[in-house]
C-alpha positions in Angstrom: 91.8 99.6 97.9 94.3 99.3 95.0 92.8 101.8 92.5 95.5 104.4 92.6 98.4 101.9 93.0 97.0 99.9 90.0 97.3 103.2 88.0 101.0 103.3 89.1 101.4 99.7 87.8 100.2 100.7 84.4 102.2 103.9 84.3 105.2 101.6 84.8 104.1 99.2 82.2 103.8 101.8 79.5 106.8 104.0 80.4 109.4 101.3 81.3 109.4 102.8 84.8 111.2 106.1 84.2 108.9 108.9 85.2 110.3 112.4 85.9 113.5 110.8 87.0 111.9 108.5 89.5 112.1 104.7 88.9 108.8 103.2 89.8 109.1 99.4 90.0 106.4 96.8 90.5 107.6 95.3 93.7 110.1 97.8 95.2 107.6 99.8 97.4 108.8 103.3 96.6 107.4 106.0 98.8 105.0 107.3 96.2 103.4 103.9 95.7 102.8 103.5 99.4 101.4 106.9 99.9 99.0 106.8 96.9 97.7 103.4 98.1 97.2 104.8 101.6 95.3 107.7 100.1 92.9 105.4 98.1 92.2 102.9 100.9 92.0 105.5 103.6 92.9 102.8 106.0 96.3 103.9 107.1 96.6 107.1 109.0 100.3 107.6 108.5 102.9 105.8 106.4 106.5 105.5 107.4 107.4 106.8 104.0 105.7 110.3 104.5 109.1 111.7 105.4 110.9 110.4 102.3 112.7 113.4 100.9 112.3 112.1 97.3 108.6 112.8 97.1 106.0 115.4 98.0 103.1 113.1 97.6 102.6 112.9 101.4 101.5 116.5 101.7 99.1 116.2 98.8 97.6 113.0 100.1 97.1 114.4 103.6 95.3 117.3 102.0 93.1 114.9 99.9 92.0 112.6 102.7 88.4 113.0 103.6 87.5 114.8 100.4 84.3 113.8 98.4 84.2 111.0 95.9 85.4 113.1 93.1 88.4 115.5 93.7 90.6 117.6 91.5 94.3 118.3 91.4 95.8 121.1 89.4 98.3 119.0 87.6 99.2 119.9 84.0 97.3 118.4 81.1 98.7 115.2 79.7 98.4 111.4 79.7 96.2 110.0 82.5 96.1 106.4 83.9 93.0 104.9 85.5 93.0 102.4 88.3 89.9 100.4 89.1 89.5 98.5 92.4 86.7 96.0 92.5 85.9 95.8 96.2 83.4 93.8 98.4 80.8 96.5 98.6 81.7 98.9 95.8 84.2 100.0 93.1 86.8 102.7 93.5 88.5 104.6 90.6 91.5 106.9 90.6 93.0 108.9 87.8 96.7 109.6 88.0 99.1 111.7 86.0 102.5 110.3 85.1 104.0 112.4 87.9 101.9 110.5 90.5 99.5 113.4 91.1 96.0 112.2 91.8 93.8 114.0 89.4 90.4 112.6 90.2 88.6 109.9 92.2 85.3 108.1 91.7 83.3 105.5 93.5 80.1 103.5 93.1 78.4 101.0 95.5 76.6 97.8 94.6 74.3 95.7 96.8 75.0 92.4 98.4 72.0 90.1 98.8 72.2 88.0 102.0 70.0 85.3 103.4 69.7 83.3 106.6 71.5 80.3 105.1 74.7 82.2 104.8 74.4 83.4 101.2 76.2 86.5 100.1 75.5 87.2 96.4 75.9 90.0 94.0 74.7 90.7 90.4 77.7 90.9 88.1 75.8 93.5 86.1 75.7 95.8 89.1 79.6 95.9 89.0 79.6 96.8 85.4 77.2 99.7 86.1 79.5 100.7 89.0 82.4 100.9 86.5 80.3 103.1 84.3 79.3 105.4 87.1 82.8 105.7 88.6 84.3 106.3 85.2 81.7 109.0 84.5 82.8 110.7 87.7 86.4 110.6 86.6 85.3 111.9 83.2 83.7 115.0 84.8 87.2 116.0 85.9 89.6 114.5 83.4 88.4 114.3 79.8 88.4 110.7 78.4 90.6 111.8 75.5 93.5 112.0 78.0 93.0 108.5 79.4 95.9 106.2 78.3 95.2 102.9 80.0 93.1 101.1 82.7 94.5 98.8 85.4 92.5 96.5 87.7 92.7 95.1 91.2 90.0 93.1 92.9 88.7 91.2 95.9 89.1 87.5 96.1 87.8 84.9 96.1 84.4 85.7 94.6 82.9 83.3 92.1 81.3 84.0 88.8 80.0 81.1 86.7 79.9 81.6 83.0 78.1 79.9 80.2 79.4 79.1 76.7 78.6 82.7 75.6 80.7 84.2 78.4 77.6 85.5 80.3 77.0 84.7 84.0 74.7 81.7 84.6 73.7 83.0 88.1 74.6 85.6 90.7 78.2 86.0 91.8 79.1 84.4 95.1 81.3 86.6 97.3 84.0 85.5 99.7 81.7 86.2 102.6 79.3 83.4 101.6 79.5 80.6 104.1 77.3 77.9 102.4 80.3 76.0 101.0 82.1 75.6 104.3 81.4 71.9 104.7 82.1 71.3 101.0 85.4 73.1 101.5 86.4 70.8 104.4 85.5 67.7 102.4 87.3 69.0 99.3 90.5 69.8 101.3 90.6 66.3 102.8 89.8 64.5 99.6 92.7 66.4 98.0 95.0 65.5 100.9 95.2 68.8 102.8 98.9 68.8 103.4 99.7 67.8 99.8 97.4 70.5 98.4 99.1 73.0 100.7 102.5 72.0 99.4 101.3 72.6 95.9 99.2 75.7 96.3 100.3 77.5 99.5 96.6 77.6 100.5 94.8 76.0 103.4 91.7 75.7 101.1 88.3 76.1 102.7 84.7 76.9 101.5 85.6 80.4 100.5 87.8 79.3 97.6 86.3 79.1 94.1 86.5 75.3 93.6 84.5 74.4 96.8 82.1 77.2 96.0 81.4 75.6 92.6 81.2 72.2 94.2 78.4 73.4 96.4 76.6 74.8 93.3 77.0 71.4 91.6 75.2 69.8 94.5 72.5 72.4 95.2 71.8 73.6 91.6 72.9 71.0 89.1 71.2 72.9 86.3 73.4 75.9 86.9 76.4 73.7 87.1 75.6 72.0 83.8 75.1 75.3 82.1 78.5 76.5 83.3 81.4 76.4 80.8 83.9 78.3 82.9 84.4 79.7 86.4 86.1 82.9 87.1 87.0 85.3 89.9 85.3 88.7 90.1 88.3 90.6 88.6 88.8 88.0 85.9 85.2 88.5 84.7 85.6 92.2 84.9 88.6 92.0 82.6 86.6 89.8 80.3 83.7 92.3 80.2 86.1 95.1 79.4 88.3 93.3 76.8 86.4 90.3 75.6 89.1 87.9 76.9 88.8 85.8 80.1 92.1 85.6 82.0 93.4 85.6 85.6 96.8 86.6 87.1 98.8 84.4 89.5 97.8 86.2 92.7 94.1 85.9 91.9 94.6 82.3 90.7 95.7 81.5 94.3 92.0 82.0 95.3 90.7 79.2 93.2 92.2 76.5 95.4 94.1 74.6 92.8 96.8 76.8 91.4 100.3 75.3 91.8 102.8 77.9 92.9 105.9 76.3 91.5 104.5 75.1 88.1 102.1 77.9 87.4 99.4 75.4 86.4 96.0 74.3 87.6 96.1 71.0 89.6 94.2 68.4 87.5 93.4 66.2 90.5 91.8 69.1 92.4 89.8 70.0 89.3 88.4 66.5 89.0 87.5 66.4 92.7 85.7 69.7 92.4 83.6 68.3 89.6 85.2 70.1 86.7 85.2 67.6 83.9 88.2 68.8 81.8 91.4 67.7 83.5 93.6 70.1 81.6 91.8 73.1 83.0 89.9 74.5 80.0 87.1 75.4 82.3 89.4 77.8 84.2 90.9 81.0 82.8 94.4 81.0 81.4 96.9 82.4 83.9 98.7 85.5 82.5 101.3 87.8 84.0 99.8 90.7 86.0 101.0 93.2 83.5 99.2 91.4 80.6 97.0 93.8 78.7 94.3 93.8 76.0 92.4 96.6 74.3 89.1 97.8 75.7 86.2 96.4 73.6 84.8 99.0 71.2 81.3 98.6 72.7 82.5 99.2 76.2 84.8 102.0 75.1 81.9 103.8 73.5 79.8 103.4 76.7 82.7 104.9 78.8 83.3 107.7 76.2 86.8 106.7 75.3 88.7 104.7 72.7 89.9 101.1 72.9 92.8 101.9 75.3 94.7 99.0 76.9 93.4 97.3 80.0 96.0 95.8 82.4 94.9 92.5 84.0 96.3 93.6 87.4 96.7 91.9 90.8 94.6 90.8 93.8 93.8 93.6 96.2 95.6 92.0 99.1 98.9 91.8 97.2 98.6 95.4 96.0 97.8 96.5 99.5 101.1 94.9 100.8 103.1 96.4 97.9 101.5 99.8 98.3 102.4 99.9 102.0 106.1 99.2 101.2 106.5 95.4 101.4 109.4 94.9 99.0 111.8 92.5 100.5 111.8 89.3 102.7 110.8 89.9 106.3 108.7 93.0 105.7 105.0 92.8 106.9 101.9 94.7 105.9 98.7 94.7 108.1 95.5 95.9 106.4 92.2 96.1 108.4 89.0 96.5 106.4 86.0 94.2 106.1 88.6 91.5 106.7 91.9 91.8 108.5 95.0 90.6 106.7 98.7 90.4 107.6 101.0 89.8 104.6 104.7 89.1 104.8 107.2 88.7 101.9 108.9 85.4 102.4 110.6 83.6 99.5 110.9 80.4 101.6 107.2 79.5 101.3 107.8 75.8 101.4 109.1 76.1 105.0 105.7 77.2 106.3 103.6 74.1 105.6 102.9 73.5 109.3 101.7 77.0 109.9 99.1 77.0 107.1 99.9 80.4 105.9 98.1 81.5 102.8 100.5 82.5 100.1 100.3 84.6 96.9 102.5 83.9 93.9 104.2 86.5 91.8 104.8 89.8 93.4 104.9 91.9 90.2 108.4 93.1 89.5 
């Protein structure tokens, strides 16, 4: 749902935010950002920002809704930014000009393998192929020589286990998988549920990455022993694109052990989850969401482009709230898709321990 908005994020990153006289900030919810995200997600019929006199994006987006997977705008030739959104059932791509004009869209689905015991698994290679297909659709409309950078958003939590060579040691386990529910309850209680919440802002259950890995350690010790690192889906996509494994703070919240105030992995939770290294070497380093690395030469060649920068990006739920205009305390975004989510910006997160709200760190600014 965040493909087009992620493109706005990287436009800001590379232009210092001044585009055609309009300041586009990470967390300030300008009308153009909300409108473009609404267009990509196609989940919001009308945004309160459509009447904003500073932008004409509303009319363009209303015209684009319902168009095929690839669409064309008549914007002038120039630099183009690509946003990729790794979703639960498929990948969406959007190409934006610096003006905010949506030049092209692409999409590609990938299968989820389900079983009676609650498994919901995907092949990480299917997501890589989806990137190639969606980018090929973009390339049919916007030549790759115009691409300036790629930005990412993604679902969470979805677990990918990686061996010492950085390759998956088994299928990815999506957030819909229910097999770790009991392990999650046990993990939460062993960590001291209230104490873990105070540290992480998360009421951790079996859909978080550490309990997911804990279930693997019990059910498939061979796979666990072969695992050198665990990662979320977007983190692994960033690694495949750039050769460097990293996560951002909002995605790190889906691991179940990321401390909001310190910005570190909680060593005690790691030990309880069965991760041997207490300093967190088996989890990705946490980088700012605007962190960027060049596209690997091999992947660049497969996509038909050069080693352009790839921006690490943000979790899709955070981008959704930002794109819908959540930009100051008290504002709320409600997004209904495969899962429903209400997100409120509240800087007093510690006051909500009794309500067990799930919190995301670092609204990008």
